[in-house]
KEKE-3310 file (N, C-alpha, C; in steps of 0.2 Angstrom, whole numbers, plus 5000, padded with zeros to 4 digits):
npx = (5032:5023:5016:5028:5030:5018:5017:5029:5024:5013:5019:5026:5016:5010:5019:5020:5008:5009:5019:5012:4999:5008:5014:5003:4998:5008:5006:4994:4995:5004:4996:4987:4994:5000:4988:4985:4976:4975:4988:5002:4999:4995:5007:5017:5011:5013:5013:5005:4996:4990:4982:4973:4966:4960:4952:4943:4934)
npy = (5098:5099:5086:5077:5083:5081:5068:5065:5069:5062:5050:5052:5054:5042:5035:5041:5037:5024:5022:5028:5020:5006:5012:5013:5000:4994:4999:4996:4982:4981:4985:4976:4963:4969:4966:4953:4947:4936:4939:4935:4928:4940:4947:4941:4942:4955:4972:4977:4967:4966:4976:4974:4963:4968:4977:4970:4965)
npz = (4871:4883:4885:4889:4901:4907:4906:4915:4927:4930:4931:4943:4953:4951:4958:4971:4976:4977:4986:4997:4997:5002:5013:5022:5020:5027:5042:5043:5044:5054:5065:5066:5067:5082:5088:5087:5077:5069:5065:5063:5049:5042:5042:5035:5021:5008:5010:5001:4997:5010:5009:4998:5005:5015:5010:5002:5010)
capx = (5035:5018:5015:5033:5029:5011:5018:5033:5020:5008:5023:5026:5009:5009:5024:5018:5001:5010:5022:5006:4998:5013:5014:4997:4999:5012:5002:4988:4999:5007:4990:4984:5000:5000:4982:4984:4970:4978:4994:5006:4996:4995:5013:5021:5011:5017:5009:4999:4991:4986:4976:4969:4962:4955:4947:4939:4929)
capy = (5098:5099:5081:5074:5085:5078:5061:5064:5071:5056:5044:5055:5054:5036:5033:5043:5035:5019:5023:5030:5012:5004:5013:5012:4994:4992:5001:4990:4973:4983:4985:4969:4961:4971:4964:4946:4944:4931:4943:4932:4928:4946:4950:4936:4944:4961:4977:4979:4961:4966:4981:4971:4959:4972:4981:4965:4963)
capz = (4879:4889:4884:4892:4907:4910:4909:4920:4933:4931:4935:4949:4955:4953:4963:4977:4977:4978:4991:5002:4998:5004:5019:5024:5022:5034:5046:5045:5045:5061:5069:5064:5072:5087:5092:5086:5074:5064:5064:5058:5041:5037:5041:5029:5015:5007:5012:4996:4998:5014:5008:4995:5008:5017:5006:4999:5014)
cpx = (5028:5017:5020:5031:5023:5013:5024:5029:5016:5013:5025:5022:5008:5012:5023:5012:5004:5014:5017:5002:5001:5013:5007:4995:5002:5009:4997:4990:5001:5002:4988:4988:4999:4992:4980:4979:4973:4985:5000:5005:4996:5002:5018:5019:5013:5011:5003:4994:4987:4979:4971:4963:4958:4952:4943:4934:4924)
cpy = (5097:5092:5077:5078:5083:5070:5059:5064:5065:5050:5046:5052:5046:5033:5035:5039:5027:5017:5024:5022:5009:5005:5011:5004:4991:4994:4998:4984:4977:4982:4980:4964:4961:4966:4956:4944:4941:4935:4940:4931:4933:4948:4946:4938:4952:4965:4977:4973:4962:4970:4977:4966:4962:4975:4977:4964:4969)
cpz = (4884:4890:4890:4900:4910:4912:4913:4927:4935:4934:4941:4955:4957:4958:4970:4981:4980:4984:4996:5003:5002:5012:5024:5026:5028:5040:5048:5047:5052:5067:5071:5068:5077:5091:5089:5082:5068:5061:5059:5051:5038:5035:5036:5022:5014:5009:5007:4996:5004:5013:5004:4999:5012:5014:5002:5003:5015)
residu = (UNK:UNK:UNK:UNK:UNK:UNK:UNK:UNK:UNK:UNK:UNK:UNK:UNK:UNK:UNK:UNK:UNK:UNK:UNK:UNK:UNK:UNK:UNK:UNK:UNK:UNK:UNK:UNK:UNK:UNK:UNK:UNK:UNK:UNK:UNK:UNK:UNK:UNK:UNK:UNK:UNK:UNK:UNK:UNK:UNK:UNK:UNK:UNK:UNK:UNK:UNK:UNK:UNK:UNK:UNK:UNK:UNK)
# end
């Protein structure tokens, strides 16, 4: 019983984290686009790729 609840909680948390990362990525992409720092290049990528690209720097 507890194991299934734990699994559901983990799935829920993962979904929340992915959603939050996506939202942050969108905000970052919008921010970059507004300042025209290779904005078009970033906007064409998905928010997650933008996050990966920025976090590597």
